[in-house]
C-alpha positions in Angstrom: -156.1 -86.7 13.8 -159.6 -88.5 13.8 -161.6 -90.2 16.4 -161.3 -93.1 14.6 -157.1 -93.0 14.9 -157.2 -91.6 18.3 -159.1 -95.2 19.3 -156.8 -97.3 17.1 -154.4 -98.9 19.3 -150.4 -98.5 18.5 -149.1 -101.2 16.3 -145.9 -100.7 18.5 -146.7 -103.5 21.3 -147.1 -106.0 18.8 -143.8 -105.0 16.7 -141.8 -104.8 20.0 -143.0 -108.3 21.0 -142.6 -109.7 17.7 -139.1 -108.4 18.2 -138.1 -109.9 21.7 -139.6 -113.6 20.4 -137.5 -113.4 17.2 -134.8 -113.0 19.0 -135.9 -115.3 22.0 -135.3 -112.8 24.2 -136.9 -112.0 27.5 -137.6 -108.6 28.6 -134.6 -108.8 31.4 -132.2 -109.8 28.3 -133.3 -106.4 26.3 -132.9 -104.6 29.4 -129.4 -105.3 29.8 -128.6 -104.9 26.1 -130.0 -101.8 26.4 -127.0 -100.0 27.7 -123.7 -100.1 29.5 -125.1 -99.1 33.3 -127.8 -99.7 35.3 -128.8 -96.0 34.7 -128.5 -95.7 30.9 -130.8 -98.9 30.8 -134.1 -99.1 30.6 -136.4 -99.6 33.6 -138.0 -102.8 33.6 -141.7 -100.7 34.3 -140.9 -99.5 31.0 -140.4 -102.0 28.9 -143.4 -104.3 30.3 -145.5 -100.9 29.7 -143.8 -100.9 26.1 -145.0 -104.7 25.7 -148.6 -104.1 26.8 -149.2 -100.8 25.0 -149.9 -99.0 28.0 -147.0 -96.4 27.1 -145.2 -95.9 23.9 -141.5 -95.0 24.3 -139.9 -91.5 24.2 -137.0 -90.6 21.9 -134.4 -91.7 24.0 -135.9 -95.0 25.0 -136.1 -95.6 21.1 -132.5 -95.1 21.3 -132.1 -97.7 23.5 -134.4 -100.4 22.3 -132.7 -99.4 18.9 -129.3 -100.0 20.2 -130.2 -103.5 22.1 -131.9 -104.6 19.0 -129.3 -103.7 16.7 -131.7 -101.5 14.5 -131.7 -98.4 13.0 -132.9 -95.6 15.4 -135.1 -94.0 12.6 -137.2 -97.5 12.4 -137.8 -97.8 16.2 -138.9 -93.9 16.1 -141.2 -94.9 13.3 -142.5 -97.9 15.0 -143.2 -95.7 17.9 -144.9 -93.0 16.2 -142.4 -90.6 16.7 -141.8 -89.8 13.4 -144.4 -90.3 10.9 -143.9 -89.1 7.0 -147.2 -90.7 5.3 -149.6 -87.9 5.2 -148.0 -85.3 7.6 -146.8 -81.9 6.7 -143.0 -82.3 6.5 -142.1 -79.4 8.9 -144.7 -80.4 11.5 -143.4 -83.8 12.2 -139.9 -82.7 11.8 -140.8 -79.9 14.5 -142.3 -82.3 16.6 -139.2 -84.4 16.5 -136.5 -81.7 17.0 -138.9 -81.0 20.1 -139.0 -84.3 21.3 -134.9 -84.5 20.9 -134.6 -80.8 22.9 -136.3 -82.2 25.5 -134.7 -85.4 25.9 -131.2 -83.8 26.2 -132.7 -81.1 28.7 -133.6 -84.0 31.1 -130.8 -85.9 30.7 -132.8 -88.5 28.4 -130.2 -88.7 25.8 -126.8 -87.6 25.2 -125.6 -84.7 23.0 -124.2 -87.5 20.5 -127.5 -89.4 20.3 -129.3 -86.2 19.5 -126.8 -85.7 16.8 -127.5 -89.1 15.4 -131.1 -89.1 15.7 -131.0 -85.7 13.8 -129.1 -86.9 11.0 -131.5 -89.9 10.7 -134.4 -87.4 11.0 -132.8 -85.2 8.0 -132.1 -88.0 6.0 -136.0 -88.8 6.1 -137.1 -85.6 4.9 -135.0 -86.1 2.1 -136.3 -89.4 1.0 -139.9 -87.8 1.8 -139.1 -84.9 -0.6 -137.5 -87.1 -3.1 -140.7 -89.7 -3.0 -143.2 -86.4 -3.6 -140.6 -85.3 -6.3 -141.2 -88.2 -8.4 -144.5 -88.8 -7.9 -145.3 -85.6 -9.0 -142.9 -86.0 -12.2 -144.9 -89.3 -12.7 -148.3 -87.7 -12.2 -149.3 -90.4 -9.6 
């Protein structure tokens, strides 16, 4: 990653706040929609940090955000920068995602079912990336 890329702010807070505005939700509404119990929900401190860009969500939080917004988990993971297929070595981003998932499961932040769902999405993304690369090679783009 170049110095310019490191200094560039993440687009996640803008996207995150746009999702709240489109739904006319407060941060509190998002929190209540993110889980069934207080223990399962996002914390107000985390939501505030995501909104201001002081912190980006981890894989477990992305799952909760996706659940609340009724969006595909892979979309939220991509917006948070946890999966990035553009210009990345496939094995590298996949390994980072697997490592993040393993940590989330080990720390109790993500259920085994959630891990399987995320892994399925990641594998699908890897296949889509491989197909896109194959098409580019075939068409000489």
